[in-house]
N, C-alpha and C positions, 0 to 999 in steps of 0.2 A: 479626614485623614491626612498624615502626611506626606507628599510625594516620595514615588517610587524611587529611588537612586536606579536608571537603565543599566551604569554600570557595573551593579554588583550581579553577580551569580545567586547570594541570597539576596532575595527582593523581597524581604516583610514590610509588614506595617502592622498596626493594632488598630481596631476599631474602639466605640467608645464603651463597649463593655470589656477592654481589655483582651479579647482573643485576638492571638496573632493569626495575620491573612497571609497569604502567598500569591503571588502571582504565575499566572500559569501560563504554560504553552499555546498554542494554537492544539497540537496533537494529546497533551494531556488534558485539555479542556475536552476535547472530544470523547477522550477514550471515557475520564469521568462522566460525560452524561448518557453515554451510552451503557456503560457498566451497570449491569443490573444487581449483580448477586455481592455479597459480601461473606466473606469464611475468614475467621480467626485475625478478625481486626481488619484484614486485606481485600480489597474490592476488585472485581474480576470482572471481565465480561464473562458471556456464555457464547459458544458459536453460535448462536442465532440473535446476538449483539454482535459480534463481529460481521456478519455480513449485512446485516443492516447498519452498521456504520460505512461501510465499503459502499453500497448502492442507494442509499437515503440521506438525506439533507440531516434531518432530526430523528431523534427516537420515540418509538412509540410514548405516551405518555403512560406516566405511573405514578401509583401512591408514594412506593419507596422500594427502596432495596431490598432483596429476601436475604436474609441472614441465613447460611447453611449451617447444619449442626454437622457432628461426623457422620451420623448414617446419613446423611446428606451427601458427603464426600464419597462414602463408601458407595452409593448407589451412581456416582459419578464413575467411580473406578472399574466399574463393574459395565457401564454402559459404552466405556471406550472402546472399540473395535481394535485387536491388533492390527497391524501395520499391511498385512497383506490381504487385510479384509478392506481396506480404506477405497473408496469410490469418490466419484464426483458427484457424488449427493450426501457426502458423511457430516458435512458440518448441519446442514438441512434434517440428516437423519437425527443428530444426537439433538437438535436445539437448543434447552436450557439445562440439558444435563452433562454440565461441560463450563470449564473456565479455563480462561484463557487471562495472563496477566499482561501488565503494563509491555514491559521487555518483549514479549510474545506478539503482542499488539503492532510494535514497530518492525519486529522480524516478518511477521505474516505481512505487512505493506512491503515490504522488499522482496518475499516472495513472489506478490501480485506486479510488481513494478521493476523487478530488474531482472537484466537478462541471464540464462541459464550458467553462463559461460562464466559469472562471477562465484556462483553455489561451486561449481566444479573446482575452480581452483583454490577456495577456501577448504573444499575436502579433501584436495590434496595436499594443501599445507598443514592438515591437521590430522593427517593418514599419515602417522608416521613411518610405518612397516611396509606400506604399498598395497596394503590389502581392499582396498578401496571400502573402509568400514572404518566408523567411530565411535567413541564410548560416551556414555551419557554426560559426563565432565568435560571432553573435546568438544560435545555439540553445545553445552551451553557456552562456551566461551567463543564458539563460530555465532553464536545466535546474538551474543554480545558486541560482538565485531559488526555485522551488519546493520541491526538495532540501532547501533552507534550512531553512526550516519543521520537517521532521521532526529537526533535531538536537535531540540532548540534552545538558542542562549536565551537566558531570562533577560527581559527588557529590551529585543531587537524585537517582537511582536508590539504595537503599538495598539491591539485591538486585544490584549490581554486581558482576563477576568482576573478580578482576585478574588480569591476562595477563603472562606473564613474558618478557618478550625479552631475548636472549642478544645481547651484544654491542652493541647501540645498540637504542635504542628511538625511534627517527626515524619507524619503518615506522608508530608507532603514536599520534605526538604529537597534542595536542587544540591544534589551530591551522588556520588556515583552510585547509592543505592535509590534516590529519587522516590518515583510510585511503590517502587518495590522490596522497599524499609520493611515491611513485615510478610514479605510474600515467603512462605518455608517448606510448603508443600510440594510436589509434583503435578503437574496440570496436566491437562487434557492430551495435551500433545507430546508432552514427555512419558506420558503412558502408552501413548499410541505408538511410538517410534521405540520407546525402552523396556515394556511391558510393565507391569504393578511393581514389580519388585526393581526397577532399574537396571537389570543387571543384562539387559540383550546389546546388541551391537547394531547398528543402524548403516546399513549399505548406499553406497550411491545412488544405484538404481532405484531401491525402494524409495528414497528422497524426492528423487526426479519425477518420480509418480505421482508422490503427494505432491509436488509442485504441481506439476501439471492437471491432477486431478481438481485441485483447489482453483486455480486459474479457469479453468473451465467450469467450477460450480458457481463461481461469482460472476460469469461474462454471461454465464447462461440467466441468470436471475435479473440482469441488465438488459439482457435481452428480451426477456419475456416480460418485463414493464411496457415496452413497446410494440411488442410484437400481438400481446394479446391472445394466445393460442395458435398463431399462424406461424408459418414455417420461415416467413420473410419477415423484418420492418421496412416500413416506406424509407426512399431515400432523405426525406425531409428529417424522420425521427432518426437515422442513424446522424446528421448534422445535426440535431439538438444534442445527442448522446456526447459528440465530440467538443460541443460548446458549452455542454452545461455545468461544468463547474471551472470556466473560465472568468474573466475579470470584466468582460464585454459590459459596456453600459447599454441599455435596452435596444437604444438605436441601431449600434453596431448588431448586436445578436441579430436584429429582426432584418437587417442589410445583408448577411450574412445566407439567412434562408429565402428570402426573398430572391435572393441571386440565383441560389441552386433552382428555387421553384420555377425562374424562367429561362433557366437553360436547359432543363429536363426536357429532352425529346422522348426519350425511351423510359419509362417508369415500368420496371420489372421487380425493385426490392432488392434487399439485401440480406443474404441466407446468414444465418449463425454461422457457418464454416468459414465465409467470407469477413464476418464481422470479429470472429477468433483472431483470423491470421493477421489483422488489421491491428488488433488491440496487442499482439505480441511483437508485430513490427515496435509499434510504442514502445515496449521494452528494453527492444535496441536502440532507440533515438540517438543516444550518442556515439554509438557505431554509424549510423547513420549520417550524422552532420560530420562524421572525420571522412565518411566516403564521399559525399558531398565537396570536401577541402580539398579530397584527392581530385576531382574532378574541376578543381578551380572554378569553381562556380558559386562559393559561398557569397558574390556578392551581385549573383546574376540569376534571373529566372531559371527554371529547369523545365525539360520538358516530358511529356508523360515516359519516353521510352527509357529515359535518363532517371526517373524518378524509379519506375519500376526495377530496372538493372540494378539501382544503390538497393533497395528494398532486398532483393534478392542475392545478393551478394553478403549485405548484413544478417540475414535472416536465414538463407538456404531456401528460402518459400516464395510461391508468388502469388501476388495479390491479383485477382479476375482484372479483365479489360472494364470490364463496368464500375468496379469499385474505384480503380483508376481515376475513370471518367469523373466519376461522382465526386471524389478527392479534388481535383482541380474545379470541376464546376462550384464548388465551395470556395476552394482559395485563390483562384486564377482570377485577379483583379479586374483586368480588363477585357478578357475572352481572348486574349491572343495564343491561349492553349498553351501560356507558360507558368509555371507554379511561385506564387510569392513565398520564396524560401522562409526568410526571416519571420513572416507573419504567422505561416503553417507551423515553424518550429516552436515561436513563442508560445501560440495556442496549445499546441501538442504537450508541452512543455506544463501546463496549468493542467488537461486533462489527467496526465498522468499524475503528477502531484495531487489530483483530486480537488483543485482551489487553495491547498497550504501554500503559505509563502515560505519560502526556503532562506533561511535566514542567515544561515552559515555562509560564510565566504569560502571554504572548503568543501567541493560537492564531488561526486563521480568515483572514478577510481582513485584519486590522491587521497580523496576521507577515507576510501577504504582499504587503502595501504597506510595511513596512518595510523589508523586502527590498530591493523594486524602489529605492527612495529610494536606500539603501544603495550599490546597486550603480550607480543612473545618477551617483551622489557620487564612486564609487572612479574614480580616470584608468585608461585600459586601457595 
């Protein structure tokens, strides 16, 4: 095959049979690998697929995607609970009786990894009459804004796979539609928020509860992988969870675990409540970094007291002393009671992005504000 031009957004090649091929970004590859159903020519994840994509490295083996019929789609609509019946087990309860589009996949990644403050600001921006409600069309724009920050540019990921598309490459063209090109139906998420007719309005409080429920559901899944039915996970397993999506080599990975095992004087385990609070803190990592700069400690080690206070300022919640002690036992290089700030931040960013490379240069709030400006300028 000819070499793919990394400067082009449309990165196509042709194989020996003349089929067009498209270079996929890391998140597109992951979505396609886990998406187990197809409807009306468009591939979708099920809620079960989404949970597995967030918790597991690889999808379960399968022969091929299930092609849904109109009757299957009607079953999906009926299986979708209304917003007021949402729970912390909703995705697990629905299992394969639901569909999630690619843009929703990116949006849900934001729900699981971004601070609530960003969604509150977005709601206020699209809530033109101040009643803390958005309609379906307003929500779709907001969804697009948040998902856009996750999109990778073609050619920037050296590990990109080539997808061969027989007949036409339009399903996977890198334009404003992308993997959404043939998406023409209401998904489980849209039905859950706006009803089967799409006429309901979404209140912020209902959406906030949905976000908290989904975060809890995913964290419970991840926690239970290591707890094996117990109420706690070991401190070593907690470290493994933090390190599992990083780019550390085997020796460095083992060094962190050995360091923790050597320093553990009191082994009492980490509860789910402690685990959840810490993961919610990671969603506020950018604010934490700002707080650290306010301390003028960006280039200096951080004490346990300073770390604890910064987390409290950023999240309004308090980490337990044992959890803070465990974190320091993992990341305190020389055992002097000071945190290696830069190493901690770098590894937590890997954890937050689940090992995905962040290839765009504009990130965080700068990316968010840029996307909002673009959407406001774009005529409907």
